[in-house]
Biopython code that builds the backbone (N, CA, C, O; Angstrom):
import numpy as np
from Bio.PDB.StructureBuilder import StructureBuilder

atoms = [
    (1, "MET", "N", (26.493, -45.898, 7.786)),
    (1, "MET", "CA", (26.633, -44.451, 7.717)),
    (1, "MET", "C", (28.110, -44.101, 7.618)),
    (1, "MET", "O", (28.935, -44.629, 8.364)),
    (2, "GLU", "N", (28.428, -43.228, 6.714)),
    (2, "GLU", "CA", (29.803, -42.787, 6.492)),
    (2, "GLU", "C", (30.180, -41.708, 7.500)),
    (2, "GLU", "O", (29.357, -40.874, 7.877)),
    (3, "TYR", "N", (31.431, -41.741, 7.924)),
    (3, "TYR", "CA", (31.946, -40.687, 8.797)),
    (3, "TYR", "C", (32.890, -39.826, 7.984)),
    (3, "TYR", "O", (33.774, -40.347, 7.304)),
    (4, "PHE", "N", (32.716, -38.523, 8.044)),
    (4, "PHE", "CA", (33.577, -37.602, 7.320)),
    (4, "PHE", "C", (34.496, -36.896, 8.307)),
    (4, "PHE", "O", (34.051, -36.380, 9.333)),
    (5, "GLU", "N", (35.779, -36.882, 7.982)),
    (5, "GLU", "CA", (36.749, -36.172, 8.812)),
    (5, "GLU", "C", (36.430, -34.680, 8.782)),
    (5, "GLU", "O", (35.826, -34.178, 7.833)),
    (6, "LEU", "N", (36.840, -33.989, 9.826)),
    (6, "LEU", "CA", (36.689, -32.536, 9.845)),
    (6, "LEU", "C", (37.738, -31.906, 8.943)),
    (6, "LEU", "O", (38.841, -32.431, 8.788)),
    (7, "GLN", "N", (37.376, -30.771, 8.351)),
    (7, "GLN", "CA", (38.328, -30.023, 7.542)),
    (7, "GLN", "C", (39.516, -29.637, 8.422)),
    (7, "GLN", "O", (39.321, -29.181, 9.548)),
    (8, "PRO", "N", (40.735, -29.811, 7.930)),
    (8, "PRO", "CA", (41.884, -29.345, 8.708)),
    (8, "PRO", "C", (41.893, -27.814, 8.716)),
    (8, "PRO", "O", (41.743, -27.180, 7.672)),
    (9, "LEU", "N", (42.066, -27.241, 9.878)),
    (9, "LEU", "CA", (42.043, -25.784, 10.029)),
    (9, "LEU", "C", (43.325, -25.307, 10.705)),
    (9, "LEU", "O", (43.853, -25.982, 11.589)),
    (10, "ARG", "N", (43.815, -24.163, 10.294)),
    (10, "ARG", "CA", (44.922, -23.494, 10.986)),
    (10, "ARG", "C", (44.342, -22.246, 11.622)),
    (10, "ARG", "O", (44.067, -21.259, 10.940)),
    (11, "ILE", "N", (44.158, -22.295, 12.919)),
    (11, "ILE", "CA", (43.503, -21.207, 13.637)),
    (11, "ILE", "C", (44.549, -20.466, 14.460)),
    (11, "ILE", "O", (45.197, -21.069, 15.316)),
    (12, "PRO", "N", (44.723, -19.169, 14.217)),
    (12, "PRO", "CA", (45.715, -18.390, 14.963)),
    (12, "PRO", "C", (45.376, -18.323, 16.451)),
    (12, "PRO", "O", (44.219, -18.470, 16.847)),
    (13, "SER", "N", (46.388, -18.102, 17.249)),
    (13, "SER", "CA", (46.164, -17.973, 18.693)),
    (13, "SER", "C", (45.233, -16.796, 18.959)),
    (13, "SER", "O", (45.208, -15.822, 18.206)),
    (14, "GLY", "N", (44.484, -16.903, 20.022)),
    (14, "GLY", "CA", (43.520, -15.866, 20.374)),
    (14, "GLY", "C", (42.107, -16.184, 19.922)),
    (14, "GLY", "O", (41.149, -15.590, 20.416)),
    (15, "TRP", "N", (41.968, -17.110, 18.993)),
    (15, "TRP", "CA", (40.648, -17.510, 18.501)),
    (15, "TRP", "C", (40.172, -18.739, 19.261)),
    (15, "TRP", "O", (40.964, -19.621, 19.591)),
    (16, "THR", "N", (38.884, -18.790, 19.534)),
    (16, "THR", "CA", (38.261, -19.921, 20.203)),
    (16, "THR", "C", (37.260, -20.561, 19.249)),
    (16, "THR", "O", (36.472, -19.868, 18.607)),
    (17, "VAL", "N", (37.298, -21.884, 19.162)),
    (17, "VAL", "CA", (36.318, -22.611, 18.354)),
    (17, "VAL", "C", (35.074, -22.819, 19.210)),
    (17, "VAL", "O", (35.111, -23.550, 20.200)),
    (18, "GLN", "N", (33.977, -22.179, 18.830)),
    (18, "GLN", "CA", (32.717, -22.334, 19.552)),
    (18, "GLN", "C", (32.077, -23.684, 19.205)),
    (18, "GLN", "O", (31.587, -24.389, 20.088)),
    (19, "TYR", "N", (32.085, -24.035, 17.923)),
    (19, "TYR", "CA", (31.671, -25.363, 17.471)),
    (19, "TYR", "C", (32.268, -25.612, 16.094)),
    (19, "TYR", "O", (32.554, -24.676, 15.347)),
    (20, "ASN", "N", (32.450, -26.890, 15.769)),
    (20, "ASN", "CA", (33.037, -27.254, 14.484)),
    (20, "ASN", "C", (32.380, -28.529, 13.958)),
    (20, "ASN", "O", (32.602, -29.622, 14.479)),
    (21, "ASN", "N", (31.575, -28.365, 12.926)),
    (21, "ASN", "CA", (30.968, -29.486, 12.206)),
    (21, "ASN", "C", (31.328, -29.405, 10.722)),
    (21, "ASN", "O", (30.629, -29.961, 9.875)),
    (22, "PHE", "N", (32.424, -28.711, 10.418)),
    (22, "PHE", "CA", (32.837, -28.439, 9.045)),
    (22, "PHE", "C", (33.623, -29.646, 8.519)),
    (22, "PHE", "O", (34.836, -29.734, 8.710)),
    (23, "SER", "N", (32.932, -30.558, 7.868)),
    (23, "SER", "CA", (33.541, -31.823, 7.440)),
    (23, "SER", "C", (34.112, -31.729, 6.027)),
    (23, "SER", "O", (33.933, -30.732, 5.328)),
    (24, "GLU", "N", (34.798, -32.787, 5.632)),
    (24, "GLU", "CA", (35.386, -32.879, 4.300)),
    (24, "GLU", "C", (34.404, -33.450, 3.275)),
    (24, "GLU", "O", (34.818, -33.909, 2.211)),
    (25, "TYR", "N", (33.120, -33.425, 3.587)),
    (25, "TYR", "CA", (32.101, -33.905, 2.649)),
    (25, "TYR", "C", (32.223, -33.151, 1.329)),
    (25, "TYR", "O", (32.307, -31.923, 1.306)),
    (26, "ASP", "N", (32.233, -33.900, 0.240)),
    (26, "ASP", "CA", (32.322, -33.335, -1.105)),
    (26, "ASP", "C", (31.169, -33.915, -1.920)),
    (26, "ASP", "O", (31.138, -35.115, -2.196)),
    (27, "LEU", "N", (30.233, -33.070, -2.298)),
    (27, "LEU", "CA", (29.039, -33.516, -3.012)),
    (27, "LEU", "C", (29.393, -34.319, -4.258)),
    (27, "LEU", "O", (28.798, -35.369, -4.503)),
    (28, "GLU", "N", (30.350, -33.844, -5.044)),
    (28, "GLU", "CA", (30.700, -34.532, -6.286)),
    (28, "GLU", "C", (31.323, -35.897, -6.022)),
    (28, "GLU", "O", (31.075, -36.843, -6.768)),
    (29, "LYS", "N", (32.122, -36.008, -4.981)),
    (29, "LYS", "CA", (32.805, -37.265, -4.672)),
    (29, "LYS", "C", (31.932, -38.212, -3.842)),
    (29, "LYS", "O", (31.890, -39.413, -4.107)),
    (30, "ASP", "N", (31.242, -37.670, -2.846)),
    (30, "ASP", "CA", (30.528, -38.497, -1.877)),
    (30, "ASP", "C", (29.053, -38.703, -2.205)),
    (30, "ASP", "O", (28.415, -39.590, -1.637)),
    (31, "GLY", "N", (28.510, -37.911, -3.099)),
    (31, "GLY", "CA", (27.135, -38.092, -3.545)),
    (31, "GLY", "C", (26.086, -37.476, -2.631)),
    (31, "GLY", "O", (26.381, -37.002, -1.533)),
    (32, "GLU", "N", (24.857, -37.499, -3.119)),
    (32, "GLU", "CA", (23.728, -36.878, -2.422)),
    (32, "GLU", "C", (23.308, -37.627, -1.163)),
    (32, "GLU", "O", (22.645, -37.061, -0.294)),
    (33, "LYS", "N", (23.683, -38.875, -1.063)),
    (33, "LYS", "CA", (23.251, -39.702, 0.065)),
    (33, "LYS", "C", (23.599, -39.070, 1.411)),
    (33, "LYS", "O", (22.877, -39.255, 2.391)),
    (34, "TYR", "N", (24.693, -38.331, 1.458)),
    (34, "TYR", "CA", (25.168, -37.758, 2.720)),
    (34, "TYR", "C", (24.930, -36.258, 2.807)),
    (34, "TYR", "O", (25.660, -35.553, 3.503)),
    (35, "ARG", "N", (23.925, -35.770, 2.113)),
    (35, "ARG", "CA", (23.695, -34.327, 2.102)),
    (35, "ARG", "C", (23.303, -33.765, 3.465)),
    (35, "ARG", "O", (23.232, -32.546, 3.622)),
    (36, "PHE", "N", (23.047, -34.623, 4.457)),
    (36, "PHE", "CA", (22.779, -34.146, 5.819)),
    (36, "PHE", "C", (23.986, -33.405, 6.387)),
    (36, "PHE", "O", (23.870, -32.726, 7.406)),
    (37, "GLU", "N", (25.150, -33.529, 5.735)),
    (37, "GLU", "CA", (26.335, -32.775, 6.150)),
    (37, "GLU", "C", (26.160, -31.283, 5.859)),
    (37, "GLU", "O", (26.877, -30.454, 6.421)),
    (38, "LEU", "N", (25.218, -30.940, 4.991)),
    (38, "LEU", "CA", (24.992, -29.553, 4.594)),
    (38, "LEU", "C", (24.034, -28.897, 5.580)),
    (38, "LEU", "O", (22.828, -28.844, 5.340)),
    (39, "VAL", "N", (24.560, -28.406, 6.668)),
    (39, "VAL", "CA", (23.739, -27.786, 7.711)),
    (39, "VAL", "C", (24.135, -26.325, 7.883)),
    (39, "VAL", "O", (25.196, -25.895, 7.428)),
    (40, "GLU", "N", (23.278, -25.581, 8.537)),
    (40, "GLU", "CA", (23.527, -24.150, 8.716)),
    (40, "GLU", "C", (24.672, -23.874, 9.689)),
    (40, "GLU", "O", (25.420, -22.915, 9.502)),
    (41, "ASP", "N", (24.815, -24.686, 10.706)),
    (41, "ASP", "CA", (25.838, -24.448, 11.728)),
    (41, "ASP", "C", (27.041, -25.352, 11.493)),
    (41, "ASP", "O", (27.107, -26.461, 12.022)),
    (42, "LEU", "N", (28.001, -24.867, 10.689)),
    (42, "LEU", "CA", (29.184, -25.662, 10.376)),
    (42, "LEU", "C", (30.374, -25.314, 11.264)),
    (42, "LEU", "O", (31.030, -26.205, 11.802)),
    (43, "LEU", "N", (30.652, -24.035, 11.416)),
    (43, "LEU", "CA", (31.845, -23.615, 12.154)),
    (43, "LEU", "C", (31.617, -22.228, 12.726)),
    (43, "LEU", "O", (31.084, -21.345, 12.055)),
    (44, "GLN", "N", (32.028, -22.047, 13.972)),
    (44, "GLN", "CA", (31.958, -20.719, 14.572)),
    (44, "GLN", "C", (33.238, -20.474, 15.359)),
    (44, "GLN", "O", (33.628, -21.274, 16.209)),
    (45, "LEU", "N", (33.887, -19.344, 15.056)),
    (45, "LEU", "CA", (35.129, -18.938, 15.706)),
    (45, "LEU", "C", (34.924, -17.587, 16.367)),
    (45, "LEU", "O", (34.218, -16.727, 15.840)),
    (46, "LYS", "N", (35.545, -17.407, 17.526)),
    (46, "LYS", "CA", (35.375, -16.153, 18.263)),
    (46, "LYS", "C", (36.739, -15.631, 18.702)),
    (46, "LYS", "O", (37.609, -16.395, 19.121)),
    (47, "ASN", "N", (36.908, -14.305, 18.597)),
    (47, "ASN", "CA", (38.114, -13.627, 19.062)),
    (47, "ASN", "C", (37.689, -12.272, 19.608)),
    (47, "ASN", "O", (37.366, -11.363, 18.843)),
    (48, "HIS", "N", (37.687, -12.138, 20.915)),
    (48, "HIS", "CA", (37.253, -10.914, 21.597)),
    (48, "HIS", "C", (35.862, -10.510, 21.103)),
    (48, "HIS", "O", (34.884, -11.198, 21.396)),
    (49, "ASN", "N", (35.762, -9.404, 20.357)),
    (49, "ASN", "CA", (34.440, -8.961, 19.897)),
    (49, "ASN", "C", (34.175, -9.331, 18.431)),
    (49, "ASN", "O", (33.254, -8.794, 17.816)),
    (50, "LEU", "N", (34.978, -10.245, 17.871)),
    (50, "LEU", "CA", (34.762, -10.717, 16.500)),
    (50, "LEU", "C", (34.202, -12.134, 16.523)),
    (50, "LEU", "O", (34.563, -12.946, 17.375)),
    (51, "LEU", "N", (33.322, -12.413, 15.582)),
    (51, "LEU", "CA", (32.729, -13.740, 15.473)),
    (51, "LEU", "C", (32.684, -14.113, 13.997)),
    (51, "LEU", "O", (32.165, -13.354, 13.178)),
    (52, "ILE", "N", (33.224, -15.276, 13.656)),
    (52, "ILE", "CA", (33.130, -15.800, 12.295)),
    (52, "ILE", "C", (32.191, -16.992, 12.342)),
    (52, "ILE", "O", (32.387, -17.920, 13.127)),
    (53, "ASP", "N", (31.171, -16.960, 11.496)),
    (53, "ASP", "CA", (30.157, -18.008, 11.483)),
    (53, "ASP", "C", (30.057, -18.562, 10.065)),
    (53, "ASP", "O", (29.792, -17.815, 9.123)),
    (54, "LEU", "N", (30.266, -19.859, 9.911)),
    (54, "LEU", "CA", (30.203, -20.510, 8.607)),
    (54, "LEU", "C", (29.016, -21.458, 8.588)),
    (54, "LEU", "O", (28.853, -22.283, 9.487)),
    (55, "GLY", "N", (28.195, -21.336, 7.565)),
    (55, "GLY", "CA", (27.036, -22.214, 7.463)),
    (55, "GLY", "C", (26.641, -22.443, 6.021)),
    (55, "GLY", "O", (27.090, -21.734, 5.120)),
    (56, "TYR", "N", (25.806, -23.430, 5.814)),
    (56, "TYR", "CA", (25.276, -23.749, 4.498)),
    (56, "TYR", "C", (23.813, -23.340, 4.482)),
    (56, "TYR", "O", (23.000, -23.882, 5.231)),
    (57, "ILE", "N", (23.485, -22.387, 3.631)),
    (57, "ILE", "CA", (22.118, -21.881, 3.546)),
    (57, "ILE", "C", (21.308, -22.798, 2.620)),
    (57, "ILE", "O", (21.825, -23.304, 1.624)),
    (58, "ARG", "N", (20.053, -22.998, 2.958)),
    (58, "ARG", "CA", (19.144, -23.941, 2.288)),
    (58, "ARG", "C", (19.497, -25.353, 2.738)),
    (58, "ARG", "O", (19.984, -26.167, 1.953)),
    (59, "LEU", "N", (19.253, -25.618, 3.971)),
    (59, "LEU", "CA", (19.630, -26.885, 4.584)),
    (59, "LEU", "C", (19.340, -28.087, 3.701)),
    (59, "LEU", "O", (18.229, -28.260, 3.201)),
    (60, "TRP", "N", (20.354, -28.905, 3.521)),
    (60, "TRP", "CA", (20.304, -30.178, 2.817)),
    (60, "TRP", "C", (19.961, -30.050, 1.340)),
    (60, "TRP", "O", (19.889, -31.062, 0.642)),
    (61, "MET", "N", (19.748, -28.832, 0.843)),
    (61, "MET", "CA", (19.427, -28.665, -0.567)),
    (61, "MET", "C", (20.729, -28.501, -1.338)),
    (61, "MET", "O", (21.596, -27.722, -0.942)),
    (62, "LEU", "N", (20.862, -29.215, -2.406)),
    (62, "LEU", "CA", (22.111, -29.229, -3.149)),
    (62, "LEU", "C", (22.366, -27.931, -3.904)),
    (62, "LEU", "O", (23.499, -27.673, -4.308)),
    (63, "GLN", "N", (21.339, -27.107, -4.103)),
    (63, "GLN", "CA", (21.519, -25.837, -4.793)),
    (63, "GLN", "C", (21.781, -24.700, -3.803)),
    (63, "GLN", "O", (21.691, -23.532, -4.181)),
    (64, "GLY", "N", (22.094, -25.008, -2.579)),
    (64, "GLY", "CA", (22.324, -23.981, -1.562)),
    (64, "GLY", "C", (23.671, -23.301, -1.736)),
    (64, "GLY", "O", (24.385, -23.540, -2.710)),
    (65, "ASN", "N", (24.005, -22.456, -0.781)),
    (65, "ASN", "CA", (25.247, -21.694, -0.830)),
    (65, "ASN", "C", (25.926, -21.713, 0.524)),
    (65, "ASN", "O", (25.276, -21.835, 1.562)),
    (66, "MET", "N", (27.253, -21.591, 0.495)),
    (66, "MET", "CA", (27.988, -21.403, 1.736)),
    (66, "MET", "C", (27.825, -19.946, 2.131)),
    (66, "MET", "O", (27.787, -19.069, 1.268)),
    (67, "CYS", "N", (27.728, -19.682, 3.411)),
    (67, "CYS", "CA", (27.556, -18.320, 3.888)),
    (67, "CYS", "C", (28.589, -18.045, 4.972)),
    (67, "CYS", "O", (28.652, -18.751, 5.979)),
    (68, "TYR", "N", (29.395, -17.017, 4.757)),
    (68, "TYR", "CA", (30.401, -16.612, 5.728)),
    (68, "TYR", "C", (29.962, -15.288, 6.328)),
    (68, "TYR", "O", (29.683, -14.342, 5.592)),
    (69, "THR", "N", (29.896, -15.205, 7.624)),
    (69, "THR", "CA", (29.462, -13.984, 8.285)),
    (69, "THR", "C", (30.531, -13.543, 9.263)),
    (69, "THR", "O", (31.040, -14.348, 10.043)),
    (70, "LEU", "N", (30.870, -12.265, 9.223)),
    (70, "LEU", "CA", (31.835, -11.698, 10.170)),
    (70, "LEU", "C", (31.146, -10.603, 10.950)),
    (70, "LEU", "O", (31.764, -9.977, 11.811)),
]
sb = StructureBuilder()
sb.init_structure("model")
sb.init_model(0)
sb.init_chain("A")
sb.init_seg("    ")
for serial, (resi, resn, name, xyz) in enumerate(atoms, 1):
    if name == "N":
        sb.init_residue(resn, " ", resi, " ")
    sb.init_atom(name, np.array(xyz, "f"), 0.0, 1.0, " ", f" {name:<3s}", serial, name[0])
structure = sb.get_structure()
């Protein structure tokens, strides 16, 4: 099983990482074999009453989309 590094992030002070599963997986480079990296819960950041949630819609399906919610 391949291990993918997490995406490097620059997070300003005041933000808290609730969870981070946002890896450097690249479908074109790494292939379909590792499509389990495409999950709905990739990254969540919180700052007071703001929440940023990053996920991949259509779990494990290659025709899915990234979804950013604020």
